[in-house]
N, C-alpha and C positions, 0 to 999 in steps of 0.2 A: 504493500500500499504506500503510495507516494505521499510525502508530507510537505511538498513544496507549495508555495503560494499559488493560488489560482484565482481567476476572475470570478467575482460574485454576481455579475450582472445577470447571468442566466439562471440564478438560483430562484426557485419558486418556494415561497414560505410554507412551512408546515401549517396546515389548516387548524385553526382554533374553533372548537365546537362546544356545545354544552352537552352534559352527560345524557340528556334525553334525546338528542338529535341523531338517533341511531340510523334513521332511514336516509339521511342526507350526507353521510360521511363520505368524503372524497379524499383519498390520501394525497397529501402534498409532499410529505417527507417519507423517508424509509431508513431502515437499518442498513448501514453500509459495511459494517464489520462487527464481528463478535470475537472477544478475546477471553480465554480461560488461562488462569495462572495456577497450575497445580501446586507449586511450592511457593509459599510467600516470599516475595522479593526476587525470585528467579524469573527467567524469561517466560513470557506467555506464549500461547498457541492461538493463532488465528484460525477460526473454523467457520464453515458455511452455515452450520446449525448446531444448537446445543440444547439438551434437555435441562430443565431447571426445577428447583423446589423452592419453598420459602427461604431456604438458607443460601440460595444463589445457584449459579450454573453448577452442573455436576462436575466434580473434581476441583472446582475453583478454591484455592487456598485451603485444600484439605491437608496439606503438609506444611511444616515449617522447620527451619533449622534453628536449633537452640544452643546456647553456650553451656558451660559447665555447671551453671546455676539453674538451668532449665528455662532461661528467659529467651524470648524470640530474638533472633538476629535478623536485621533487615539491611537494605541498602543505605539506610541512614548512617550506620556504623561500619558496614562492610560493602562498599560499592562493587566489589568483585562478584557478588552474587548475580549481577547483571549478566555475567558471562556464562552462567549455567544454563545450557540449552536443554529443554525438557521435551521429550517425545512420549506420546501415548498411542496405543493402537488406534487405527482409524475407527474401528468398530466401537471404541469406548464412548463415542458420542452418539450412539444409537440409544433411543429412549429406554429400551428394556434390556440392554446388554448387561449380563452378569459375568464378572471377571473370572475366568477359569484359573486354575493354579499355575498354568504355564503362560500367563499373561504378565507383562512387565511395563513399568514406566522406566524409560532409559534416560540417563543424565549424561551430558557430555560437556567437557571444558577443554580448551587447548592444552596439550601437553600431558594429559592424563588418560588412563584407560576408562572407558565408559562404565558407569555404575548402573546395574539393573535392580530395580525395586519391584518385588513381586506384588501384584495387585490382588491376587486371589487367595492369599493366606493372611490370617489375622496374627500379627506379631504380639510380642509380650506387652501387657498393659502396665504402665508405670504412672506414678503420681508426681505432682509438683512442677508442672510446666505452666508457663504464663506468657500472655501477650496482652499488653496494655492492662486493662482493669481485670482481666479474666485469669483465674488460676484453676487448674483441674488436671484430670488424667488424660493421657494420650498413649497411642500405640508406638513403642520404640521400634524403629525399623532395623535395629541390630548393629552389630559391631562393624560389619563391612561398610555400611553407610556412614557410620560414625567415623571410621578411619578415613574414608574418602573425603568427607567434608573437612575433617580436622587437617588433613594434608593440604587441601586446597586453600583453606583459610589461615592455616598456620597457627591454629589454637584448638583446644578441645571443643568438639561440636557433636551434635546428634541430629538425626533426622527423625521427626515424630509425625504421626498421623492423627487427625482429630478423632476422638473416641465418640463416634456418632451413636454408639449403642447406649450410652448412658449419660453423656454430657450434653448440656444445652447452654449455649451462650446467646444472650438476648442483645438486640440493638438498644441504644440509649432510649429509655422510655420518655425522656424529656423532649425527644424529637418525633418519636413514632409510637403511637398507642397500639396496644394489642400484642399478640404473640408474633414476633418476627425474629427468627433465629439467624445466626451467622456463624461461620467457622473461624479460620485464622485471619480474617480480613482485619483492616484497621478499625472496623466497627459496623459496617453495613454490607449486605449481601451483593449489591450491584452498584457500580459506578458508571454513570452515563455522561458522555461528552458528545460534542458535534464536530464534524469535519469543518464546518463553516467557522466555528470558533478558532480551530487550529489554523485555518487559512488566514483569518484576521490577525492572529498573533504572528504568523510567519511573515506577513507583509511588513512587520516592524522589526524583525530580527535580521541581522547580517547574514546568518546561516540558518536556513529553515530546519526545523526539527520534526521528528516523527511523533505520532500519537503515542508511541510506546513510552515516551517520557512521562506520560500521565497515567498509564496503567488502567485505562478504561476497560470495562467489560462490554458495554454496548456503545457503539459509535453510530450516530445518525447523521444524515445529511439533508440539505435543502431546507434549512431554517435560517433565520437571521443569526448572525454571530452572537453567542452568549444568550440566546433566547432560552436555553435549557435552564438557566438560573431560576426562571420564574415558574416552571412547570410544577404544579402541585398534584395534578393527576393526568396521566397520559394513558393511552391505549396503544399497545404494540401488537399488531395482528389482532387477535381476539382477547388479549390479556391486559388487565388493568394494573398499572403501577402508580405508586404514590411517591411524590417527591419528599425526601426526608430533610436534607440540608445541603446547602452549597458546599462544595469541597474546598477547604482551605489547603493550599499546596505547600509541600515541605521540600526539603533539600534533595529528595530523590529525583525531582524533575531536572536537577542540574547535572545528573549523571548520564553521560552518553551510554545508551544501552548496548552499543556495539563494542565499545572499547573500555568501559568502566571508568573513563576519565571524568573527573568532576570539574565543572566550570562555574560560571555565574548565571548563565542563561538557562531557562527563560525567566527565572524569578526576578532578575534585575529589570527586565522590560515589563513583566506583568505588574510590578509595583508602580509603574508609571501610569497605568490606566485601569488596573483591576484590584487595587488595594482596598481594604476595608475602609480606610480613611476616605477614599474617593466615592466608592459605590454604596457604602453603608455608614454614612457619617454619624448616625445615632448610636452605633455600636462602639462603645468606648474601649471594650476589652480586646477587640480584634483588628484595631486600626492598622497594624503592621502585617496583617495577613493578606495574601493575594488569593484570588479564587479562580478556579477553572473546573467546570463540570459539576454534577450534582449526584449525591447518593440517592438511590431509590430503593424501594422495597416492592415486592410483588403483593398486590392486593388479593391474596389467595382466598379471601372470604367472598369475593365477587362471584356472581353466578357463572361468569365465563370460565372460572377455574375448574368447574366440574368436568369429570370424564378424563380420558386419556389425551395424548397429544400435546403434553406440556413441553413444547419445544419452541424456541425462537430461532428464526432463520434470517440470514442476510436477504434483504429485499422486502421484509415484512413492513407494511405501512405503519406510520406513526401518526397518531391523532392527539392533539392537546385538548383535554376535556376541561381542565380548570387551571388557572394560573394566577400568580400575584401580579400586581401592577408595576412593581419595581423591585430591584435587588434589596432595597432598604426594608421591604416588607417580608422578603423571603427568609426562612430560617437559615442560619449559618453558624 
């Protein structure tokens, strides 16, 4: 997927409709890419379709690398994780696929032998792992994975898998009401961004960047730049999603995902026109934060959630059902 700047004159805006206007929906925007990140802070996989649950796309942030104290390691403190290439079997993205014992996730980095992690066996369960506010049990992927990551990072490390059998991690109830779980994400099951926002940013950068800097799950196109800030309810295909909060960006965006070299962009430029001080002047706590994209949750209580076929696809139409009038009113 190219990340260079492109003309926006031909872009047709995503249609804004009311929730009751179901008979007149005409798609103006669509999903242009879907990304799944099996291991937190390692490289993502671009897919044409992906099954999902209330906790996010299948496989997304199901694993994380932890240090000797069981705390999550991310690109914030280990940019080298950007170099870990992750492969899953193509059939892993079929809705009803069950992993056999001879199926593997394969990890590759330059200068090391690949690591294969079995998908069909349940490893040993251990306690005391943490990411942000959450602490709980996880499946330890074993000594071979530990040695591989320890050698790569140059310090004791483990690879662990979320214990979906008995652990539940909820999103922040201050932003989302009801039962909305997530795995090893930074806090929400889906991150949505737009190609049009990236194009607008790239027009201001000396060197255009790729959307992989922002680690989005759902990329949409054919909307006004940064329009996604305001979406409080959208429909993608037949599924309803709720906007949770605008995404404040961290230093991971300054890491080149191909080289793991850390620079100053795009945060330096985002601060000139996307800072809290400029777009959310009433928010005294986050004035030094810059924003790009929005966290969303699946409205799985909606009637459209019934039945099978819970899959999002590239090309699915996007409808805006409700939105805020300005970023100052949107949660962040």
